[in-house]
N, C-alpha and C positions, 0 to 999 in steps of 0.2 A: 638210894645208892650213895656210898661215900665216893668222893672224887679227890684226886691228887693232882696238883699242878707243880711241875718242876720248871722253874724259869732260869734259863742259862744266860747270864749277862756277861759283860766284859770283865767285871770284877768278881761278881758273886754268882753262885748257883744255889737257888733257894727253893724250899719245899713248903707247900701248904696242903694240908689234908683237911677236908671239911665233910660233915655229914650232909644228909639230904636237906636239912633245914638251914645250912650255912654256918653251923657252929664249928669252931676250930677243934680238930682232933690233934693236929701237930703243925708246928710252924718252925722251920729250921733254916737258919742262915749260915752259909758256908762260903768263905773266900777261896776262890779257885783261880782267879786271874787268867781266864781263858784268853783274854786279849792283851796279855802282857807284852807281846811283840808286834801288836797290830800297827802301832804308830810308826815304828821303825821299818818293819819288813812288809807290812801289808798282808801278813799271813799269821796263822796260828802255829805255835811251836809244838813239836811232838810231846814235850813234857807237859805243856798246858793242856793239850788234848787228853793225855793219859790221866792226869790228876782230876780233870773235870769229869771224865767218864767214870772214874772210881767214885767220885762224889755222887754222881747220878745213880749209880748202882746202889750205893748206901741209902740214898733217899728212897729208892724203890723198895728196899727192904723195910724201911720205916712205914711207908705207905701200905704195904701188904700186911704189916703187923696190925693195921687197923681195918683189915678186911676190905681193902680198897681194890676194886677191879678196874675202875676207869682211871688210868694214869696218862696224863698229857705232858709232853716235854716241849717247851718252846724256847726259841733262841731269838735274841734281839740284835743290838748294834754290831757286836763282834761277828756274829754269823752273817749279817747282811754285808759286811764290808770285806771280810777275809777272802783271799783268793783261793784258799783250800778248805772252804767250809764243808765241801762234800766229804773230805777225809774225816772230819769230825762227825758228820752225820752217819757215815758208814761205820765208824768206831762205836757210836752209841747203839746203832741197830744191831751190830754183831754181838755186843755185850748184853743188851737188854731185850732185843726183839721189838723195840718201840721206835717209831720214826720221830725225828725232830721236826716240829712245825716252826719254820722260820717266819716270824711275824714281820710284815712290812711296817713302815713308819706309821701309816694311818691306823692300822689295827692295834699296834702297840699303844698309840696315843688314846684310842677309843677305850680300850679295856683298862688302861691305867687310870683314865679319867673316872670311869665307873667305879673302879676299886677305891680311888681316893675319897670319894664322897661317902663311902660306907661308914655309918655310925656318926656322921656329922649332920647338923641341922640342915633341913632343906631350905634353899634360898632360890626364889623364883626371879633370879637376875643373873647376869653372866658371871661365871666363875672361871678363874684362870688356874690351871693345874701346872705346876712346874716340877718336872721329873728329871732330876740330875742323876744320870746313871754313870756307869764306868766309861762307856764309849761315846755317849752322846747325851744331849739334853733336849727334852721335848717340852713344848709349850702348847697347851690345849685350852681352848675356850669353848664354853657351852653353858647351858642352863641346867637341864636335867640329864642331858647326854652331850657327848662331844660333838661339836659342830665344825670347828676349824682347828687345825693344828700345824705346827712347824717344828723342825728339828735342826739343831746345830751340831757340828761334828766335834764338840768338846764335852768330855765327861771327866770324872775324877782321875781315871787312869790315862786316857789319851791326853788330857790337859797337862798332867804331870810329865808325860813322855815328851811332849812338844815344847814345854816352856819352863818347867822347874828343873834346873840343872845342878843345883847345889843342895847340900844338907840343910843349911839355913838359907831360905830362898833369898835371892838377890832382888832388891827393890825394882830394878828394871825388868826382871822376868815377871814379877807380879803385875807390873803396869802393862806389860805387853799382853799377858793373858787376859787381863780385865779388858783391855782395849779390843782384843780379837773377839771376845764374847759380845762386847757392846756393838761392834761393827756388824756382827751377824744379826743382832737384835734390831738394829736400825732397818735392815732389809725386811725383817718380819713385821715390824711396826707398819711399814708401808703396805705389806701384803694383807695383814690382818689388823685393821685399825682397832678392833674390839679389845685387843691385848692391852691397849693404853688406858682403859677405864673399866676394869672389872669391878663388880660389887665386892668381891673378895678374891684373895689368892691363896692357894693351898700348895704346900710343898710336900713332896713324897720321896721315898727311896732312901737308901743308906746314908748318903752325904748329908741331906737336909735333916734327917732324924738325928744323926750324930752331932751336928752343929747344935741342935736344940738340947741334946743330952749334955753336951759340954757346958752350954749356957746354964742349965739347971744344976749341973754338977752331980749327975747321977752316977753312983758307984756301980750300979748294975741296971740292966734294962728294965724299965717300968712303963708298960704300955699305958696304964691309967694316967701317969704323969705326962706322957708325951702326946697321946692322941687328942687333938684339939688344942694343944698348947699354942699360944700366940707368941711368935718370935718377931720382935721388933727389928727394924733396920739397924738401930743403934746397937742392939744386942748382937746381931749378925756381924756388924763391923768390929765389935769388941772381940768376938771369938776369932775373927779373921786376923786382927792385929796380934793376938796372942799366938796363934798357930804359925803365923808368918815370921815371927821374930824368934822362934824357938828352934833348936835342933831336934832331930828325930828322938834322941834320947830324952830330951826335955818334954817333948809333946806327949809321949806315951804315959807320962805321969799325970796327965789331966783326967780327972773323973769324967766318964762319958765317952772317952775315946778308946776304942779297942786297938790293940797292938797291930792287928792286921789291916787297919785302915789308916794308921798314923802317917804312913809315907805318902798317901794320896789326898789327905784332907786339906792341905794348903791349896791345891788346885781346885778342889771342890768348893772351898770358901771363896776363891776368886770368882768362880762361876756364879755362886749365889749373890755375892756382893755386887758384881757387875749387873746382874739381872735386876736386883732391887734398886740400884742407882738408876739404871737406864729407864726402867718402867715406873720410876718414882713410887715404889711400893713402900709404905711406912711400916707394914707388917705382913707376915704370912702366917697362915694357920698350918700347923703340922698335922699330917695324917700318917699314921703307921700302916694304913691299908694302901694297896697299890695294885700293880698289874696282876699279881697272883690272885687277888680277891676278885678282880673283874673277870679273869679267865675262869675261875671256879664257878662264878655265877653263870657264865655262859654254858659251862658243862652241865650244870644242874638243870638247865632248860632243855637239854637234849633228851630224846626218848631213850 
């Protein structure tokens, strides 16, 4: 049976369709900004709900074109935090007939961890998975499966809304966001000591993959070049300095950076750099697999 996962995040609404053996039939990334007003208002705007529901309906058409009968829609940070999430769920149900499964932080971390390891060498020692999303960032430690996880309330969208106030970011805003992430991580380091000494660290999701693509200078997405790529801290710092000192009009000219992510990449860089500094990570391994892949594997195991 073919399975389709539609993951609704704060920034993106993404689709993965796989066959019974786990081979990709379709993988579509769409920027919908469901959580564009979340930081300021604590709720989802009518416009954001409408465009996200439209994208979900489009994804379902793609899934059904591949003879997919099992379609799962999940929501993450924006759906967990918004005061009017039920309005969004009702809109999706009315349009598609499918209920939205809002993942709690633990389940999101678990399935993202499983997805992240897909196609990477097995390591029988603790792995740290760093998932920088639009609305939050998850840190998960485990060996073959997720064992401990924690979340901070900063993602590329919410971090931009809370700290990046000008076109070319002000140095004090960058410092404040990096400091806020570092403070959150200090608490996590006490709660999860294993986060301080993983055998390897893996970075997933749009922000991290984009930073790697900018470092490589990819004119177009290349999964082969990105999946398993080792991003050093020096390289991440270099991308951060470039993004932070450019205006939006300048940033969009960088190969590897899509126009629909250019306005939030500075905050994303702050989160990654703060994480690598605080945890003393010399490098991270890039995985282009993530929550979608972990959830698809879950669905394939169901009768």
